[in-house]
Structures are given as structure tokens and as C-alpha cells.
C-alpha positions, 0 to 999 in steps of 0.5 A: 437401374439396379434394384435393391437386393432382398437383404437391403430391403429387409434391413430398411424395413427392420429399421423403419419398424424399430423407429416406429417403436414407442420407446424409441420415439419417446427417447428421440422426443426426450433428446429433441426436447433436451437439445431445444432446452439447452439451445434456448438456455444458451441463447437466453444466456447470450442475450442476457450478457449482451443486454448486461453489457449494453445496459449495465455498468460494472466496476471491479475493485481489487487494489488498495486503498480503494478496496479499504475505502469501500469496505469502510463504506459498506460496513455502514450499510444495513443490508451489508452488515446483515450478511450471515457469512462474515470474516473476523479480521484482527487489526494490528495497530496501537489498539488491537481490535476485531472487525467483521466484514462480509465473506467471499461470495456475499451478493447484496443490492443496496439502494443509494442516492436513488440508484440500486447498486449491486455489490459482490464480494469475491476472492480468487487464487492467483499464482504469484510466480513460478514455483511461488505460493498461491495468493488470495486476491480479494475484489469487489464488483459494483454493478448498476443498471444504466449507461454511466458509471458516475453513481459508482464514482460518487460512492467511491468518493464518499467512501474515501471521505468516510475512510479519511474521517475515520482514520484522520488520527492514524497513519496506514503503513503498507509493506511490499512483498517479493511478488510485487504486491502491497500489503497493509502492515499496520495502522499507527497513531499519528506521530505529533509534529511537535514530538520530535526535534531537528536543529534550526529550521530544518523541521519547518523547512521539510514540512513547508517543502513537502506541502508546497510540492503536494499543492503544485501539481498543476504547476508541474503539469503546465511546465512538463516537469514530472510531478515527483519529489525525492528526499535523502535523510542520511547520518548516524543511526538513532538520529531520527530519520525514520521518526521524521518520516512518520511525523511528516506523513502524520502531519500531511495525513498520508499513508506510508509505503515501505519498500524493502529491497532486501527481499528476494525482489527483482526488477520486474517485481519492483516495477509492478509495485511502483505501478500500483503505488497511489499518487498521494503517499510517502514511499520509504526506502530504508538503508538504501545503500545496502539494498541493491547491487552496484554497477561495479558488480555487473550483477555477478556477485551478490551478498545474502543481504542484497536483493536481485534489484539492480541499480538500473531497475531502481533508477527506472522505478524512481524516475523512469517512464513508468515511475509513479507521480505525486509521491514523496520519496524518502530514502534513508542511509547511514553511509551516504558515501556508499551511494552511487552518484546516479542515484542521488542526482537532482531529479531523483533526490531533490532535498538532502538532510543530514542527521548528526549527533544532537545539538543544543536546541534539540536537546533543550526541546527534547528535555522540555517535551518531557518536563514542560516549564523546567526552562532553566533545567532544560538549558543546563541539560542541553549545555551538557548534552550538546558537547557529546556525540550522543543521539536523540534516541539515546537521550530519549531512552535516558529521559524515560528513566528520569521522567519523574524527576527533572532535577535527577535527569540533569544531575545524573547526566554526566555520569550516564554519559561516562557509563555509556562511553559517549565521546566528546565532540571534536 
């Protein structure tokens, strides 16, 4: 066996003497203590998250309208209201007000119904699309110690009822963007059901049909029929198509979700929007005849006013496998003859209502709404107006100018129609 050389022996002894140096020993101790502490920290963190996953229930809320419900409920909780970091938000509605809500990062424990619940407000940046702007996504995380999420569900139900009670006289309006998100546009006061007028029993039929549908979810389910209802409102401009939708949503206390296909929206973005549409709402697509490419174009030519949504994509969004159920779809158009037959077939559009120039009963009721009790004058007014191709919006604008004198409204009616160059009906 070969003995170690003198050089090797010298190197070994030098290393041993170096390791026995007090400063080296202290340094190694520090390294070992640090490594032990870090290992302990990671182990404790791992055990904590494992136990949290077993004994904690966590619910993340990041979509409307549940986030709006929870904000309304949290605003009534003392500890949440006492948060020092708040954000001021201007609400744009019929009455502009300023509301304060907890800012991102606020963390509060709230004792409710014999349970401690932890609420954490958060906000993160998300990339909406390739080369698109970075959007802020707000969320609320609710956690509790236990094996059931039922306490959180109860809070959400309470928040929903509280929100509805506070907004029972207003209609929320949401607008879709080109990235597939729904954003709250405004809150409008309810449009009274008796403030607009349709000929005959059309208005009552529309309300009865919508109510019957909303109350028939089990009936549809038992028969395997998709729980969807579509309405097409068509006719000349200014006849009250959008007004009818607002009034119906107000009467049924449903939010309105406006889908603008004229945005730079593609089929994928449209599918995302439909996926996040709530079950009980009014989905409004205005001027649907000019919003997308028809099949005859084959996707080659596209005008500036058209979106990237194809007819096939729109049809799938309305009644495809992933189409939402429980919503009332309202599509409006001034030119029903321009619509593809596949778009308005039964199952996609179930009810069609034509809006024409004003009729006798509409003109009479509109006049009476401005001047209650003037029955004779209302009949005289309606007798003249119903002979012309005049729209309810035109007559309403005229009556606003004559709101102080019903006699003048009737007397000046014929001359106003002449000045406006309104033609007689055939």
C-alpha cells in the first residue's frame, strides 16, 4: 500500500488546523443554524397549508354580480367599514353619488352567525389579449375554519337579498367589451310599465310571456328543452323597441346586459361573454342586422362597422351547447329582411313583435299620460296622429313642448306634422 506523500500530509494537516479556527467554526455554526431555520420555516409553511387545505374552506369571488352583492353586504359590516384604506367610486346613475369601498389588500375577520369569516380584498393585473391592455381584476376571498362552505353560501344569499332590496327600484346595465368581460355601465331608475304604450294587447302579452317563461324552469328541465327564450323586436326607428326592453326589465327586476357586436369582438370573446352571463337577466343585442358578417361573405370582406364575430359564432352563442340558459334574449333591428333565416328560426327567436308608426290607442294613451283626465282632447289628438306615419318618439318630443297646455297640443298638432314633413299613412 502506497504511503501518502509529504505534500499531501501537509495539506491535510493545514486543512484540519483551518477548520479548527474559531472564526471558521462560528461561520459553519451560523450556516447550519440558518439552514435549520429555513428548513423549519418551509416545513411549518408546508404543514400550515396542508392543514389549511384540510380544515379551511376558501371561496374566491371574482365575477359580477356576486362581487357586487358582497360589496353591498360588507358595506354594512362595522369592521369592514372601519378599514383605513378605502377607494372612492363615483356611481353613474340617475343620481350621481360617491361610494367608499375597501381597497385592495384589506384583510378582515367578521363574526357572523356564530362563525368567524375572513374576507380579503385583492386586485391583480391580467393580460386581456395579445398586445391588448392590462386589465385590473378585482376579487374577494372568503375563508373559514370548518369542513363546509355552507356559512359562505348563507352570506352570499343574504348579500343577494340585501342588494336586491337596495336596488329594487333601479335597473343595472352591463356592457360587454372586446375582451369578453362584462362591465357595469350604469344604474338606471326603473321605467314604469305604464309609461310606454303598444297597440292592442301586445304589451301585456310580452309581459305575460316573459313571466311565464321565468316561472317554467322545472317544466323545461323535465322535458329536456333548453331553458331559453328569444324575442325579436323589429320595425322603423323611434317606435319604442329599446324602451320596451328597459320597461320589461324594470317590471321583472332583471339586469340588462348589452352586447355590442360592432366592437372588435371575435367568436372566442363572444363565447367567453356568454359563459359569464348570469342565468336570470335580459340580454340585449341592438341592431343585430348590421353587427356581423353574413354567410354569403365567407369571412372575406368586412366593413368598418362590422365585428369579427361570424354568423356561426353568434348562432352558437345563442343556442349552442355552451349557450347560457335562463336568460331573456332581445334582438332589435330596423330591417328584419336583412337577417339570415337561420338566426330567427324558432328555438333562437321564439316571439316576433313588429313596431310600426303610432296607432290610435297608443296616441290616445300617450296623450293621457301627459295630460291625465283630458279624455276628449286625447281622443281628438289620437284621431289626427293615427292618420300619419309618426312614431311615438316624435309625438313624445312634441308633447314635451306642449306639456303645459293640452288644448294647444291638439290645436297645433296638424301644423306641427306639416312642418315636420310627416306623410300620411297609405
